[in-house]
C-alpha positions, -999 to +999 in steps of 0.1 A: +418-103+280+417-104+237+444-118+219+460-093+194+473-117+169+497-105+138+483-099+105+499-126+091+484-153+114+449-140+107+456-146+067+463-179+078+430-181+098+413-168+067+424-190+040+417-220+067+382-206+075+377-196+036+353-225+013+358-206-016+385-211-040+391-168-039+396-158-006+374-128+005+374-087+006+367-079+041+363-041+059+382-033+094+383-007+109+412+003+128+419+026+165+451+044+182+467+020+199+479+040+230+513+029+249+494+021+282+490-011+306+461-029+291+428-030+315+390-037+317+364-036+338+341-068+346+308-061+353+284-091+374+252-088+364+240-111+391+256-088+420+251-053+400+292-047+407+323-040+391+357-051+392+393-037+378+416-061+362+447-059+345+457-085+321+462-111+347+435-107+365+414-089+394+430-059+412+427-039+441+436-007+456+456-028+478+469-046+450+466-021+423+479-013+384+492+020+377+468+032+398+435+014+377+419+004+405+420+037+425+403+051+394+378+024+390+366+033+429+366+069+422+346+066+390+322+042+397+295+063+387+307+065+351+314+028+345+284+023+358+271+048+333+279+031+310+269-003+315+235+012+316+239+025+281+250-014+269+222-028+286+202-007+265+216-021+235+207-059+245+173-076+240+145-088+264+162-119+260+198-115+263+193-094+295+177-131+313+208-147+303+234-119+311+262-131+329+288-105+328+298-071+308+339-067+301+347-035+289+384-038+276+403-009+270+441+008+278+449+025+313+472+053+298+489+088+311+514+103+331+536+074+346+524+039+329+549+049+298+574+069+282+586+085+248+547+091+230+522+118+234+500+102+251+523+101+284+521+136+286+485+133+299+465+127+332+459+095+332+426+081+320+404+051+310+402+048+265+380+020+264+383+000+226+360-031+230+330-052+246+322-086+254+287-094+265+288-131+284+254-153+289+251-175+318+268-210+319+256-234+293+233-207+278+259-198+250+264-171+223+287-151+242+301-124+219+318-088+211+297-060+200+307-049+169+329-017+164+296+003+149+276-004+182+307+004+205+310+035+183+277+047+194+286+051+233+297+080+250+311+077+285+316+102+309+350+117+316+376+103+324+364+072+307+366+076+270+357+056+238+387+049+215+363+047+186+349+087+191+383+093+181+400+095+152+395+057+134+411+042+100+391+025+080+401+000+054+388-027+029+414-060+027+418-080-002+432-112+014+442-121-024+464-093-026+476-086+008+506-067+001+480-040-012+467-037+024+501-040+041+509-010+022+479+012+031+482+002+067+521+014+067+509+047+053+480+050+078+507+038+107+532+067+096+504+091+101+498+081+134+533+080+147+540+114+135+511+129+153+489+108+174+452+119+173+445+107+207+468+131+226+461+156+197+426+159+206+438+171+240+461+197+231+496+173+235+516+172+201+538+140+193+549+100+183+519+076+188+527+040+191+501+026+159+469+010+150+448-018+166+425-030+138+392-052+140+375-075+115+343-080+133+327-109+120+335-134+094+320-170+094+319-164+134+350-152+139+363-116+154+398-109+142+422-084+160+455-076+148+481-046+159+505-023+135+532-006+148+556+025+135+591+018+128+604+032+159+586+012+181+589-020+162+623-018+161+632+006+190+667+001+205+673-034+190+686-025+154+723-034+145+746-033+119+766-065+102+797-051+111+786-046+148+778-086+150+812-094+132+826-072+160+812-099+186+816-128+165+781-137+163+760-152+135+742-121+122+712-136+107+705-157+141+706-123+161+690-101+138+661-126+138+666-127+175+661-091+177+633-088+153+613-110+175+623-096+209+623-059+206+627-034+236+592-026+233+584-061+243+608-063+269+597-032+283+560-043+283+568-075+303+587-051+329+553-030+331+531-066+330+553-085+357+564-055+378+539-033+378+543+006+386+574-004+417+607+012+409+621-018+424+627-051+407+620-082+427+639-107+417+614-133+431+596-125+397+621-127+374+610-165+364+575-147+363+589-123+338+611-148+313+574-171+314+556-138+299+586-133+277+578-163+261+545-168+260+543-135+242+569-144+213+552-181+215+518-161+209+525-132+184+556-148+162+553-184+164+545-184+129+577-166+122+601-191+143+579-217+125+590-206+088+628-200+101+655-219+106+655-225+144+635-237+167+619-232+202+646-246+223+674-229+197+659-199+204 
């Protein structure tokens, strides 16, 4: 699965890659971040087969993830249709080298997540990224650009997030605060009214936006921006509350900021799936997932703080 980084980490990566005194101005495009569970389709060109996946690997009808494998089995024609459309975009040489096509997306709808508009709709797959992998040793693996992906029209109930409302932004990496202000305006709009759910007649809260810079120095950058309701849901406490418990306000508020409820809930979804019973044998996997997710997305903030990984 693709790694979605925070913008603050991407700024550091751009600074590292840039060979000029002045940082670049780059265009990004954003799609609505749906609150579901990460899913993908792995197409094997040699065998002409498709396999459903969740974030941690291949799944099956007997070992499913909120019914996604069953959905793929019932919509094989739709997935093969989009695979054929992708193949038409490749050159004859690329087709000869092709090993895998992976279609990444969000599996969202009733019964997967709560408290957002998309959860009122029937389950569906919303694609947002396509990766091309050539045979081992041939190199040149790459992502299709957002512009190309936006031209693909899947058969329902498979959808393309680029076919809904998108959010363009020009980022001057020398004036990142201006980009942050614009992104906040766009995210506030989505949080107030999810445009994807609205297109199906459902009004309600959206989660945020995922932005992509397709190609800078050969690199693809992805980051997410969430609304305040999702970024801090259930974790904000007052100084007085901390004093009552006789704990360090600065330390505890920092811990709350890197471990909001949505991260804990996402971990439950990823590790325990749709089971209503919590399997204690998976507690270790759950803690490991939470730790890895914090390190992946918050390590720069931890390094800039007064704390260490062991202390946290």
